[in-house]
ZAMARGU-4260 file (C-alpha; in steps of 0.2 Angstrom, whole numbers, plus 5000, padded with zeros to 4 digits):
<rodrens>
0) 5170/5068/5004 | 5170/5064/5023 | 5165/5048/5030 | 5148/5053/5038 | 5142/5060/5021
5) 5147/5044/5012 | 5137/5034/5025 | 5122/5045/5023 | 5123/5044/5004 | 5123/5025/5005
10) 5108/5025/5017 | 5099/5037/5006 | 5102/5028/4990 | 5096/5012/4998 | 5080/5021/5003
15) 5076/5030/4987 | 5079/5015/4976 | 5070/5004/4987 | 5084/4991/4986 | 5083/4986/5004
20) 5070/4996/5014 | 5079/4997/5030 | 5096/5006/5027 | 5099/5007/5046 | 5102/4989/5051
25) 5104/4983/5069 | 5112/4968/5078 | 5100/4954/5074 | 5094/4940/5086 | 5089/4930/5071
30) 5104/4919/5066 | 5096/4907/5054 | 5099/4910/5035 | 5082/4911/5027 | 5072/4924/5018
35) 5055/4914/5020 | 5047/4912/5037 | 5032/4902/5043 | 5020/4911/5056 | 5010/4899/5067
40) 5002/4898/5084 | 4990/4908/5094 | 4973/4909/5085 | 4979/4905/5068 | 4970/4890/5059
45) 4983/4890/5045 | 5000/4896/5044 | 5005/4913/5036 | 5022/4917/5028 | 5034/4932/5029
50) 5046/4934/5014 | 5060/4946/5012 | 5063/4954/4996 | 5076/4965/4986 | 5066/4977/4977
55) 5078/4979/4962 | 5091/4968/4956 | 5099/4963/4939 | 5087/4952/4929 | 5101/4939/4925
60) 5102/4936/4944 | 5083/4935/4947 | 5075/4919/4953 | 5059/4917/4963 | 5063/4902/4974
65) 5052/4887/4974 | 5049/4888/4992 | 5042/4906/4990 | 5030/4900/4976 | 5024/4886/4987
70) 5021/4897/5001 | 5011/4909/4990 | 5001/4894/4984 | 4997/4889/5002 | 4990/4906/5006
75) 4974/4915/5001 | 4981/4932/4998 | 4997/4943/4997 | 5001/4959/5007 | 5016/4969/5000
80) 5023/4985/5009 | 5011/4995/4998 | 4998/4988/4985 | 5009/4990/4970 | 4995/4982/4959
85) 4984/4996/4964 | 4976/5005/4948 | 4980/5022/4956 | 4998/5019/4961 | 5006/5029/4947
90) 4994/5044/4950 | 4996/5044/4969 | 5015/5042/4967 | 5015/5057/4956 | 5006/5067/4969
95) 5020/5064/4981 | 5033/5069/4969 | 5030/5087/4970 | 5035/5099/4984 | 5027/5116/4989
100) 5045/5123/4989 | 5057/5124/4975 | 5074/5115/4977 | 5083/5131/4972 | 5076/5141/4987
105) 5082/5128/4999 | 5100/5126/4993 | 5114/5139/4993 | 5115/5150/4977 | 5133/5144/4973
110) 5126/5126/4973 | 5113/5129/4959 | 5127/5128/4946 | 5133/5111/4953 | 5115/5104/4953
115) 5112/5110/4935 | 5128/5102/4929 | 5124/5085/4937 | 5106/5085/4931 | 5111/5089/4914
120) 5125/5076/4913 | 5114/5062/4921 | 5097/5066/4915 | 5098/5079/4901 | 5088/5092/4911
125) 5090/5108/4920 | 5086/5112/4938 | 5073/5125/4932 | 5063/5111/4924 | 5062/5100/4939
130) 5063/5113/4953 | 5048/5108/4963 | 5051/5089/4961 | 5057/5081/4978 | 5076/5078/4977
135) 5073/5059/4982 | 5064/5056/4966 | 5078/5064/4956 | 5091/5054/4964 | 5080/5038/4961
140) 5079/5043/4943 | 5098/5045/4942 | 5101/5028/4950 | 5089/5019/4939 | 5098/5027/4924
145) 5115/5021/4931 | 5110/5002/4930 | 5120/4995/4915 | 5108/4980/4912 | 5089/4976/4914
150) 5083/4975/4931 | 5069/4964/4939 | 5058/4966/4954 | 5052/4952/4966 | 5036/4963/4969
155) 5032/4962/4950 | 5034/4943/4950 | 5024/4941/4966 | 5010/4952/4958 | 5010/4942/4942
160) 5009/4925/4951 | 4996/4931/4962 | 4985/4937/4948 | 4987/4921/4939 | 4980/4912/4954
165) 4966/4924/4955 | 4970/4930/4973 | 4970/4947/4980 | 4984/4959/4983 | 4984/4972/4997
170) 4997/4984/5006 | 5002/4984/5024 | 5004/5003/5022 | 4995/5016/5011 | 5005/5024/4997
175) 5003/5041/5007 | 5010/5033/5023 | 5025/5025/5014 | 5030/5041/5006 | 5029/5050/5022
180) 5043/5040/5029 | 5054/5045/5015 | 5050/5063/5017 | 5056/5063/5035 | 5073/5056/5032
185) 5079/5068/5018 | 5084/5087/5019 | 5083/5096/5003 | 5098/5107/5008 | 5108/5091/5007
190) 5104/5087/4989 | 5120/5095/4981 | 5131/5086/4993 | 5122/5069/4988 | 5124/5073/4970
195) 5142/5077/4971 | 5145/5061/4981 | 5137/5050/4969 | 5152/5051/4957 | 5163/5045/4971
200) 5153/5030/4976 | 5154/5013/4969 | 5136/5008/4970 | 5139/4993/4958 | 5151/4985/4971
205) 5139/4987/4985 | 5124/4980/4975 | 5135/4965/4970 | 5139/4962/4989 | 5121/4964/4994
210) 5115/4952/4980 | 5128/4939/4986 | 5121/4940/5004 | 5104/4939/4997 | 5107/4924/4987
215) 5115/4916/5003 | 5099/4922/5012 | 5111/4929/5025 | 5101/4941/5035 | 5115/4944/5048
220) 5127/4947/5034 | 5116/4960/5027 | 5115/4969/5044 | 5134/4969/5045 | 5136/4976/5028
225) 5123/4990/5030 | 5130/4994/5048 | 5147/4997/5039 | 5140/5010/5028 | 5126/5019/5038
230) 5126/5032/5050 | 5116/5031/5067 | 5105/5046/5066 | 5092/5042/5079 | 5077/5049/5070
235) 5082/5043/5053 | 5084/5025/5061 | 5067/5027/5070 | 5058/5031/5054 | 5066/5019/5043
240) 5065/5003/5054 | 5056/5003/5071 | 5041/5014/5066 | 5037/5004/5051 | 5041/4987/5058
245) 5030/4990/5073 | 5015/4997/5062 | 5016/4981/5052 | 5018/4969/5066 | 5003/4977/5074
250) 4993/4975/5059 | 4998/4958/5054 | 4989/4948/5068 | 4971/4953/5062 | 4975/4950/5044
255) 4982/4932/5048 | 4967/4928/5058 | 4955/4932/5044 | 4965/4922/5031 | 4982/4914/5028
260) 4992/4928/5021 | 5009/4929/5011 | 5018/4945/5017 | 5032/4951/5006 | 5043/4966/5013
265) 5060/4972/5011 | 5073/4959/5018 | 5080/4973/5030 | 5064/4973/5039 | 5065/4954/5045
270) 5079/4954/5057 | 5084/4964/5072 | 5077/4967/5090 | 5063/4977/5082 | 5062/4967/5066
275) 5046/4960/5061 | 5051/4942/5065 | 5056/4946/5083 | 5040/4958/5085 | 5029/4943/5080
280) 5038/4931/5092 | 5035/4944/5106 | 5016/4943/5102 | 5016/4925/5105 | 5018/4918/5087
285) 5029/4904/5082 | 5040/4911/5068 | 5052/4898/5060 | 5063/4898/5045 | 5058/4889/5029
290) 5073/4881/5021 | 5066/4872/5006
</rodrens>
């Protein structure tokens, strides 16, 4: 497999599994090592907080930091990327799983056998059974089955704690908006090459490295690792990082003015010239790392 395909595979896997929501990292002006940031200044009567998450990691490695819990307790509500506590989340997600076109009509005839073989081996299904499901969901299913141990989610723990405190949970993006970004970065015609590449790719090693950097709260280190493995496709980059970061940074001021808010998004969104931290600073807010 060539280097560009490998880079694209790593980037795509990061997106479909929601491991780190920005697969295309960039040189970061943020050098401090912290995943929790206090937002103050302008018209804010009380601080809000920005927390970087990894959406899926081994349960044995999971730990919600005391400083994150303290920040949640100091705020009135929580905003995730999407409202994962919404009662219609599963229903809405299922709507976005289906495509108007079949996979088999968008790949080469000689590639159908390969797809059938991999789906049978990994998921125990045939292409005919899932021909109208979007490939990114199938790859996510394969990735989830590849994990050899129970996984945990920061979002699930944040939701649990927030509900215990009787506070509200909302989303910076709608479910539809969030899935629209994923739709824009993947071509169904590339599905066979992604499947073929997955057997040549040591995801466990990459995830282990990501976890170590996350444990150290080393945002710059994450950027460097992701830059090593991702391509620089301009449109993919734009959809994954700047577009969403600008949307969220534009929406956050009004929310923070209404009430002190705890924002939790993928840690890849925090840093960079067009990362949420820098965009909020450009709007005049004081954004500082919280170390303990």
